[in-house]
ChimeraX commands (.cxc) that place a marker at each C-alpha (Angstrom):
marker #1 position -12.88,-18.83,13.17 radius 0.5
marker #1 position -11.55,-15.27,13.09 radius 0.5
marker #1 position -13.96,-12.34,13.27 radius 0.5
marker #1 position -11.95,-10.68,10.48 radius 0.5
marker #1 position -12.90,-11.23,6.84 radius 0.5
marker #1 position -10.13,-9.15,5.25 radius 0.5
marker #1 position -6.67,-7.83,6.13 radius 0.5
marker #1 position -5.67,-4.57,4.42 radius 0.5
marker #1 position -2.10,-3.30,4.26 radius 0.5
marker #1 position -0.55,-0.06,3.10 radius 0.5
marker #1 position 2.72,-0.43,1.18 radius 0.5
marker #1 position 5.04,2.58,1.37 radius 0.5
marker #1 position 6.51,2.97,4.86 radius 0.5
marker #1 position 4.40,0.10,6.15 radius 0.5
marker #1 position 5.87,-2.85,4.28 radius 0.5
marker #1 position 8.78,-1.03,2.68 radius 0.5
marker #1 position 11.45,0.04,5.17 radius 0.5
marker #1 position 13.37,3.30,5.14 radius 0.5
marker #1 position 12.26,4.24,1.64 radius 0.5
marker #1 position 9.05,4.41,-0.37 radius 0.5
marker #1 position 8.62,2.35,-3.51 radius 0.5
marker #1 position 8.38,5.62,-5.42 radius 0.5
marker #1 position 11.72,6.86,-4.10 radius 0.5
marker #1 position 13.34,3.45,-4.56 radius 0.5
marker #1 position 12.34,3.42,-8.23 radius 0.5
marker #1 position 13.17,7.10,-8.70 radius 0.5
marker #1 position 16.74,6.50,-7.53 radius 0.5
marker #1 position 17.16,3.84,-10.20 radius 0.5
marker #1 position 15.35,5.70,-12.96 radius 0.5
marker #1 position 17.12,8.99,-12.19 radius 0.5
marker #1 position 14.67,11.44,-10.62 radius 0.5
marker #1 position 15.28,10.90,-6.92 radius 0.5
marker #1 position 15.48,14.61,-6.00 radius 0.5
marker #1 position 12.22,15.44,-7.73 radius 0.5
marker #1 position 10.44,12.49,-6.13 radius 0.5
marker #1 position 11.71,13.41,-2.68 radius 0.5
marker #1 position 10.32,16.91,-3.15 radius 0.5
marker #1 position 6.96,15.53,-4.29 radius 0.5
marker #1 position 6.72,13.17,-1.31 radius 0.5
marker #1 position 7.61,15.94,1.16 radius 0.5
marker #1 position 4.94,18.20,-0.28 radius 0.5
marker #1 position 2.37,15.40,-0.19 radius 0.5
marker #1 position 3.03,14.58,3.47 radius 0.5
marker #1 position 2.68,18.28,4.33 radius 0.5
marker #1 position -0.71,18.30,2.59 radius 0.5
marker #1 position 0.41,20.83,0.00 radius 0.5
marker #1 position -0.29,18.60,-3.00 radius 0.5
marker #1 position -2.47,15.57,-3.74 radius 0.5
marker #1 position -1.52,12.15,-5.04 radius 0.5
marker #1 position -2.89,13.34,-8.40 radius 0.5
marker #1 position -0.01,15.84,-8.48 radius 0.5
marker #1 position 2.55,13.27,-7.38 radius 0.5
marker #1 position 1.42,10.67,-9.91 radius 0.5
marker #1 position 1.18,13.13,-12.80 radius 0.5
marker #1 position 4.73,14.34,-12.26 radius 0.5
marker #1 position 6.20,10.91,-11.52 radius 0.5
marker #1 position 4.54,9.17,-14.49 radius 0.5
marker #1 position 6.58,11.08,-17.06 radius 0.5
marker #1 position 9.78,9.37,-15.90 radius 0.5
marker #1 position 8.37,5.92,-16.67 radius 0.5
marker #1 position 7.92,6.58,-20.38 radius 0.5
marker #1 position 9.27,3.67,-22.42 radius 0.5
marker #1 position 9.49,1.28,-19.47 radius 0.5
marker #1 position 7.25,-1.78,-18.98 radius 0.5
marker #1 position 5.80,-3.75,-16.09 radius 0.5
marker #1 position 8.69,-6.23,-16.19 radius 0.5
marker #1 position 11.11,-3.34,-15.62 radius 0.5
marker #1 position 9.25,-2.39,-12.46 radius 0.5
marker #1 position 9.40,-5.98,-11.22 radius 0.5
marker #1 position 13.16,-6.09,-11.83 radius 0.5
marker #1 position 13.80,-2.69,-10.22 radius 0.5
marker #1 position 11.88,-3.69,-7.09 radius 0.5
marker #1 position 13.91,-6.85,-6.49 radius 0.5
marker #1 position 16.13,-5.21,-3.85 radius 0.5
marker #1 position 13.46,-3.03,-2.22 radius 0.5
marker #1 position 14.07,-3.00,1.57 radius 0.5
marker #1 position 11.02,-4.53,3.26 radius 0.5
marker #1 position 9.82,-5.51,6.71 radius 0.5
marker #1 position 10.70,-9.03,7.82 radius 0.5
marker #1 position 8.23,-11.93,7.70 radius 0.5
marker #1 position 5.73,-10.53,5.18 radius 0.5
marker #1 position 5.19,-13.87,3.45 radius 0.5
marker #1 position 4.90,-15.67,6.78 radius 0.5
marker #1 position 2.28,-13.19,8.00 radius 0.5
marker #1 position 0.18,-13.39,4.85 radius 0.5
marker #1 position 0.28,-17.20,4.98 radius 0.5
marker #1 position -0.66,-17.19,8.67 radius 0.5
marker #1 position -3.65,-14.94,8.03 radius 0.5
marker #1 position -4.68,-17.07,5.06 radius 0.5
marker #1 position -4.75,-20.15,7.30 radius 0.5
marker #1 position -7.16,-18.29,9.58 radius 0.5
marker #1 position -9.41,-17.60,6.59 radius 0.5
marker #1 position -8.29,-13.98,6.25 radius 0.5
marker #1 position -7.18,-12.92,2.74 radius 0.5
marker #1 position -4.82,-9.96,2.52 radius 0.5
marker #1 position -4.88,-7.03,0.09 radius 0.5
marker #1 position -2.56,-4.11,-0.61 radius 0.5
marker #1 position -4.44,-0.85,-0.19 radius 0.5
marker #1 position -1.96,1.75,-1.41 radius 0.5
marker #1 position -1.62,4.99,-3.35 radius 0.5
marker #1 position 1.63,3.72,-4.90 radius 0.5
marker #1 position 1.48,2.71,-8.56 radius 0.5
marker #1 position -0.88,-0.20,-9.24 radius 0.5
marker #1 position 1.89,-1.96,-11.18 radius 0.5
marker #1 position 4.15,-1.66,-8.15 radius 0.5
marker #1 position 1.42,-3.07,-5.90 radius 0.5
marker #1 position 0.83,-5.87,-8.42 radius 0.5
marker #1 position 4.52,-6.82,-8.33 radius 0.5
marker #1 position 4.65,-6.79,-4.52 radius 0.5
marker #1 position 1.39,-8.76,-4.33 radius 0.5
marker #1 position 2.80,-11.45,-6.61 radius 0.5
marker #1 position 5.92,-11.70,-4.47 radius 0.5
marker #1 position 4.23,-11.99,-1.08 radius 0.5
marker #1 position 0.77,-13.44,-1.71 radius 0.5
marker #1 position -1.68,-10.53,-1.55 radius 0.5
marker #1 position -4.88,-11.35,-3.43 radius 0.5
marker #1 position -5.75,-7.84,-4.64 radius 0.5
marker #1 position -4.22,-4.39,-4.83 radius 0.5
marker #1 position -5.01,-0.75,-5.55 radius 0.5
marker #1 position -3.20,2.34,-6.81 radius 0.5
marker #1 position -3.05,4.79,-9.71 radius 0.5
marker #1 position -2.60,3.18,-13.11 radius 0.5
marker #1 position 0.14,4.05,-15.59 radius 0.5
marker #1 position -1.05,4.36,-19.17 radius 0.5
marker #1 position 0.43,1.86,-21.63 radius 0.5
marker #1 position 0.73,1.90,-25.41 radius 0.5
marker #1 position 0.00,-0.91,-27.88 radius 0.5
marker #1 position 3.33,-2.54,-26.99 radius 0.5
marker #1 position 2.46,-2.48,-23.26 radius 0.5
marker #1 position 5.07,0.17,-22.55 radius 0.5
marker #1 position 4.33,3.14,-20.34 radius 0.5
marker #1 position 3.47,6.38,-22.15 radius 0.5
marker #1 position 4.48,8.74,-19.35 radius 0.5
marker #1 position 0.85,9.52,-18.50 radius 0.5
marker #1 position -1.63,8.33,-15.89 radius 0.5
marker #1 position -4.67,6.43,-17.15 radius 0.5
marker #1 position -6.43,6.38,-13.75 radius 0.5
marker #1 position -5.67,8.34,-10.61 radius 0.5
marker #1 position -6.07,7.07,-7.05 radius 0.5
marker #1 position -6.24,9.25,-3.94 radius 0.5
marker #1 position -6.21,8.49,-0.21 radius 0.5
marker #1 position -10.01,8.68,-0.08 radius 0.5
marker #1 position -10.14,6.03,-2.81 radius 0.5
marker #1 position -8.68,3.57,-0.32 radius 0.5
marker #1 position -12.02,3.52,1.48 radius 0.5
marker #1 position -13.89,2.97,-1.79 radius 0.5
marker #1 position -11.49,0.18,-2.76 radius 0.5
marker #1 position -12.03,-1.70,0.50 radius 0.5
marker #1 position -15.79,-1.10,0.51 radius 0.5
marker #1 position -15.89,-2.46,-3.04 radius 0.5
marker #1 position -14.27,-5.70,-1.91 radius 0.5
marker #1 position -16.67,-5.89,1.04 radius 0.5
marker #1 position -19.66,-5.42,-1.24 radius 0.5
marker #1 position -18.55,-8.12,-3.65 radius 0.5
marker #1 position -17.73,-10.57,-0.87 radius 0.5
marker #1 position -20.77,-9.90,1.33 radius 0.5
marker #1 position -19.24,-8.61,4.54 radius 0.5
marker #1 position -18.98,-5.27,6.35 radius 0.5
marker #1 position -16.00,-2.91,6.49 radius 0.5
marker #1 position -16.24,-3.38,10.27 radius 0.5
marker #1 position -14.92,-6.90,9.60 radius 0.5
marker #1 position -11.74,-5.49,8.01 radius 0.5
marker #1 position -8.55,-4.40,9.73 radius 0.5
marker #1 position -6.05,-2.04,8.11 radius 0.5
marker #1 position -2.34,-1.65,8.79 radius 0.5
marker #1 position -0.76,1.63,7.70 radius 0.5
marker #1 position 1.69,4.31,8.65 radius 0.5
marker #1 position 0.87,7.78,7.34 radius 0.5
marker #1 position -1.47,10.48,6.13 radius 0.5
marker #1 position -2.98,8.39,3.33 radius 0.5
marker #1 position -4.22,5.76,5.83 radius 0.5
marker #1 position -6.11,8.01,8.22 radius 0.5
marker #1 position -9.47,8.08,6.45 radius 0.5
marker #1 position -9.47,4.30,6.13 radius 0.5
marker #1 position -8.43,3.96,9.79 radius 0.5
marker #1 position -11.71,5.68,10.70 radius 0.5
marker #1 position -13.82,3.26,8.64 radius 0.5
marker #1 position -12.46,-0.21,9.42 radius 0.5
marker #1 position -13.14,-2.38,12.45 radius 0.5
marker #1 position -9.57,-2.14,13.71 radius 0.5
marker #1 position -6.60,-0.01,12.67 radius 0.5
marker #1 position -2.92,-0.49,13.40 radius 0.5
marker #1 position -0.36,2.26,12.89 radius 0.5
marker #1 position 2.84,0.38,12.08 radius 0.5
marker #1 position 6.19,2.19,12.39 radius 0.5
marker #1 position 4.01,5.22,11.79 radius 0.5
marker #1 position 3.95,8.99,11.86 radius 0.5
marker #1 position 2.50,10.69,14.93 radius 0.5
marker #1 position -0.50,11.78,12.88 radius 0.5
marker #1 position -1.26,8.19,11.91 radius 0.5
marker #1 position -0.70,6.91,15.46 radius 0.5
marker #1 position -3.26,9.36,16.80 radius 0.5
marker #1 position -5.85,8.18,14.27 radius 0.5
marker #1 position -5.32,4.43,14.73 radius 0.5
marker #1 position -6.78,2.02,17.27 radius 0.5
marker #1 position -3.27,1.03,18.38 radius 0.5
marker #1 position 0.30,1.56,17.22 radius 0.5
marker #1 position 3.29,-0.76,17.00 radius 0.5
marker #1 position 6.97,-0.33,16.18 radius 0.5
marker #1 position 8.63,-3.51,14.95 radius 0.5
marker #1 position 10.88,-4.99,12.28 radius 0.5
marker #1 position 8.70,-8.11,11.85 radius 0.5
marker #1 position 5.24,-7.95,10.31 radius 0.5
marker #1 position 4.35,-11.15,12.13 radius 0.5
marker #1 position 4.18,-9.16,15.38 radius 0.5
marker #1 position 0.82,-7.75,14.28 radius 0.5
marker #1 position -0.77,-11.13,15.07 radius 0.5
marker #1 position -0.31,-10.53,18.80 radius 0.5
marker #1 position -1.67,-6.99,18.61 radius 0.5
marker #1 position -4.79,-7.32,16.47 radius 0.5
marker #1 position -7.58,-8.87,18.56 radius 0.5
marker #1 position -9.28,-12.10,17.53 radius 0.5
marker #1 position -7.09,-12.81,14.53 radius 0.5
marker #1 position -7.49,-16.40,15.68 radius 0.5
marker #1 position -10.30,-17.81,17.80 radius 0.5
marker link #1:1,2 radius 0.2
marker link #1:2,3 radius 0.2
marker link #1:3,4 radius 0.2
marker link #1:4,5 radius 0.2
marker link #1:5,6 radius 0.2
marker link #1:6,7 radius 0.2
marker link #1:7,8 radius 0.2
marker link #1:8,9 radius 0.2
marker link #1:9,10 radius 0.2
marker link #1:10,11 radius 0.2
marker link #1:11,12 radius 0.2
marker link #1:12,13 radius 0.2
marker link #1:13,14 radius 0.2
marker link #1:14,15 radius 0.2
marker link #1:15,16 radius 0.2
marker link #1:16,17 radius 0.2
marker link #1:17,18 radius 0.2
marker link #1:18,19 radius 0.2
marker link #1:19,20 radius 0.2
marker link #1:20,21 radius 0.2
marker link #1:21,22 radius 0.2
marker link #1:22,23 radius 0.2
marker link #1:23,24 radius 0.2
marker link #1:24,25 radius 0.2
marker link #1:25,26 radius 0.2
marker link #1:26,27 radius 0.2
marker link #1:27,28 radius 0.2
marker link #1:28,29 radius 0.2
marker link #1:29,30 radius 0.2
marker link #1:30,31 radius 0.2
marker link #1:31,32 radius 0.2
marker link #1:32,33 radius 0.2
marker link #1:33,34 radius 0.2
marker link #1:34,35 radius 0.2
marker link #1:35,36 radius 0.2
marker link #1:36,37 radius 0.2
marker link #1:37,38 radius 0.2
marker link #1:38,39 radius 0.2
marker link #1:39,40 radius 0.2
marker link #1:40,41 radius 0.2
marker link #1:41,42 radius 0.2
marker link #1:42,43 radius 0.2
marker link #1:43,44 radius 0.2
marker link #1:44,45 radius 0.2
marker link #1:45,46 radius 0.2
marker link #1:46,47 radius 0.2
marker link #1:47,48 radius 0.2
marker link #1:48,49 radius 0.2
marker link #1:49,50 radius 0.2
marker link #1:50,51 radius 0.2
marker link #1:51,52 radius 0.2
marker link #1:52,53 radius 0.2
marker link #1:53,54 radius 0.2
marker link #1:54,55 radius 0.2
marker link #1:55,56 radius 0.2
marker link #1:56,57 radius 0.2
marker link #1:57,58 radius 0.2
marker link #1:58,59 radius 0.2
marker link #1:59,60 radius 0.2
marker link #1:60,61 radius 0.2
marker link #1:61,62 radius 0.2
marker link #1:62,63 radius 0.2
marker link #1:63,64 radius 0.2
marker link #1:64,65 radius 0.2
marker link #1:65,66 radius 0.2
marker link #1:66,67 radius 0.2
marker link #1:67,68 radius 0.2
marker link #1:68,69 radius 0.2
marker link #1:69,70 radius 0.2
marker link #1:70,71 radius 0.2
marker link #1:71,72 radius 0.2
marker link #1:72,73 radius 0.2
marker link #1:73,74 radius 0.2
marker link #1:74,75 radius 0.2
marker link #1:75,76 radius 0.2
marker link #1:76,77 radius 0.2
marker link #1:77,78 radius 0.2
marker link #1:78,79 radius 0.2
marker link #1:79,80 radius 0.2
marker link #1:80,81 radius 0.2
marker link #1:81,82 radius 0.2
marker link #1:82,83 radius 0.2
marker link #1:83,84 radius 0.2
marker link #1:84,85 radius 0.2
marker link #1:85,86 radius 0.2
marker link #1:86,87 radius 0.2
marker link #1:87,88 radius 0.2
marker link #1:88,89 radius 0.2
marker link #1:89,90 radius 0.2
marker link #1:90,91 radius 0.2
marker link #1:91,92 radius 0.2
marker link #1:92,93 radius 0.2
marker link #1:93,94 radius 0.2
marker link #1:94,95 radius 0.2
marker link #1:95,96 radius 0.2
marker link #1:96,97 radius 0.2
marker link #1:97,98 radius 0.2
marker link #1:98,99 radius 0.2
marker link #1:99,100 radius 0.2
marker link #1:100,101 radius 0.2
marker link #1:101,102 radius 0.2
marker link #1:102,103 radius 0.2
marker link #1:103,104 radius 0.2
marker link #1:104,105 radius 0.2
marker link #1:105,106 radius 0.2
marker link #1:106,107 radius 0.2
marker link #1:107,108 radius 0.2
marker link #1:108,109 radius 0.2
marker link #1:109,110 radius 0.2
marker link #1:110,111 radius 0.2
marker link #1:111,112 radius 0.2
marker link #1:112,113 radius 0.2
marker link #1:113,114 radius 0.2
marker link #1:114,115 radius 0.2
marker link #1:115,116 radius 0.2
marker link #1:116,117 radius 0.2
marker link #1:117,118 radius 0.2
marker link #1:118,119 radius 0.2
marker link #1:119,120 radius 0.2
marker link #1:120,121 radius 0.2
marker link #1:121,122 radius 0.2
marker link #1:122,123 radius 0.2
marker link #1:123,124 radius 0.2
marker link #1:124,125 radius 0.2
marker link #1:125,126 radius 0.2
marker link #1:126,127 radius 0.2
marker link #1:127,128 radius 0.2
marker link #1:128,129 radius 0.2
marker link #1:129,130 radius 0.2
marker link #1:130,131 radius 0.2
marker link #1:131,132 radius 0.2
marker link #1:132,133 radius 0.2
marker link #1:133,134 radius 0.2
marker link #1:134,135 radius 0.2
marker link #1:135,136 radius 0.2
marker link #1:136,137 radius 0.2
marker link #1:137,138 radius 0.2
marker link #1:138,139 radius 0.2
marker link #1:139,140 radius 0.2
marker link #1:140,141 radius 0.2
marker link #1:141,142 radius 0.2
marker link #1:142,143 radius 0.2
marker link #1:143,144 radius 0.2
marker link #1:144,145 radius 0.2
marker link #1:145,146 radius 0.2
marker link #1:146,147 radius 0.2
marker link #1:147,148 radius 0.2
marker link #1:148,149 radius 0.2
marker link #1:149,150 radius 0.2
marker link #1:150,151 radius 0.2
marker link #1:151,152 radius 0.2
marker link #1:152,153 radius 0.2
marker link #1:153,154 radius 0.2
marker link #1:154,155 radius 0.2
marker link #1:155,156 radius 0.2
marker link #1:156,157 radius 0.2
marker link #1:157,158 radius 0.2
marker link #1:158,159 radius 0.2
marker link #1:159,160 radius 0.2
marker link #1:160,161 radius 0.2
marker link #1:161,162 radius 0.2
marker link #1:162,163 radius 0.2
marker link #1:163,164 radius 0.2
marker link #1:164,165 radius 0.2
marker link #1:165,166 radius 0.2
marker link #1:166,167 radius 0.2
marker link #1:167,168 radius 0.2
marker link #1:168,169 radius 0.2
marker link #1:169,170 radius 0.2
marker link #1:170,171 radius 0.2
marker link #1:171,172 radius 0.2
marker link #1:172,173 radius 0.2
marker link #1:173,174 radius 0.2
marker link #1:174,175 radius 0.2
marker link #1:175,176 radius 0.2
marker link #1:176,177 radius 0.2
marker link #1:177,178 radius 0.2
marker link #1:178,179 radius 0.2
marker link #1:179,180 radius 0.2
marker link #1:180,181 radius 0.2
marker link #1:181,182 radius 0.2
marker link #1:182,183 radius 0.2
marker link #1:183,184 radius 0.2
marker link #1:184,185 radius 0.2
marker link #1:185,186 radius 0.2
marker link #1:186,187 radius 0.2
marker link #1:187,188 radius 0.2
marker link #1:188,189 radius 0.2
marker link #1:189,190 radius 0.2
marker link #1:190,191 radius 0.2
marker link #1:191,192 radius 0.2
marker link #1:192,193 radius 0.2
marker link #1:193,194 radius 0.2
marker link #1:194,195 radius 0.2
marker link #1:195,196 radius 0.2
marker link #1:196,197 radius 0.2
marker link #1:197,198 radius 0.2
marker link #1:198,199 radius 0.2
marker link #1:199,200 radius 0.2
marker link #1:200,201 radius 0.2
marker link #1:201,202 radius 0.2
marker link #1:202,203 radius 0.2
marker link #1:203,204 radius 0.2
marker link #1:204,205 radius 0.2
marker link #1:205,206 radius 0.2
marker link #1:206,207 radius 0.2
marker link #1:207,208 radius 0.2
marker link #1:208,209 radius 0.2
marker link #1:209,210 radius 0.2
marker link #1:210,211 radius 0.2
marker link #1:211,212 radius 0.2
marker link #1:212,213 radius 0.2
marker link #1:213,214 radius 0.2
marker link #1:214,215 radius 0.2
view
């Protein structure tokens, strides 16, 4: 049996390739330039995810969850995500998306690939389940730790029995808390904070890097 009780994955830049989910959606909705500016400022530490989400939310007004699902259909992603999640599941390791991307985006990606839970800021909806252009609940990088610890508490295991795979600034605090951290196709800042780093086009390669995934 594996020593790991939970596998945690970031989404943007970790599972998505060459583009964040926010930028992918912004290109289709029509605010790509503004989103690119927001993401640059976030990575430089000049703004928080509260600022990004507040500004981005306004462009979703009138859309619904189904629209997000449809718009994400051609999102470029890393190879072998489904295969990796199924492999981990066979070892008794459930996988979650621990991301600061929209919760509805994480929900759609989770449904596609088999993640059992997800995080993220929540878009407000009206009585017709359409987005109002506002945020009903924000989610910051530090909330990633609380999200994972919440799952640990409910399931009765320690955060030291969790590994996290991420790529950027928003993963660093969680990297410091989990039992093992993998910087995947990551920024230098994330690589320095992680246990190990890996550059690959197949998510399945993490199996050979993370110790004791299978015993």
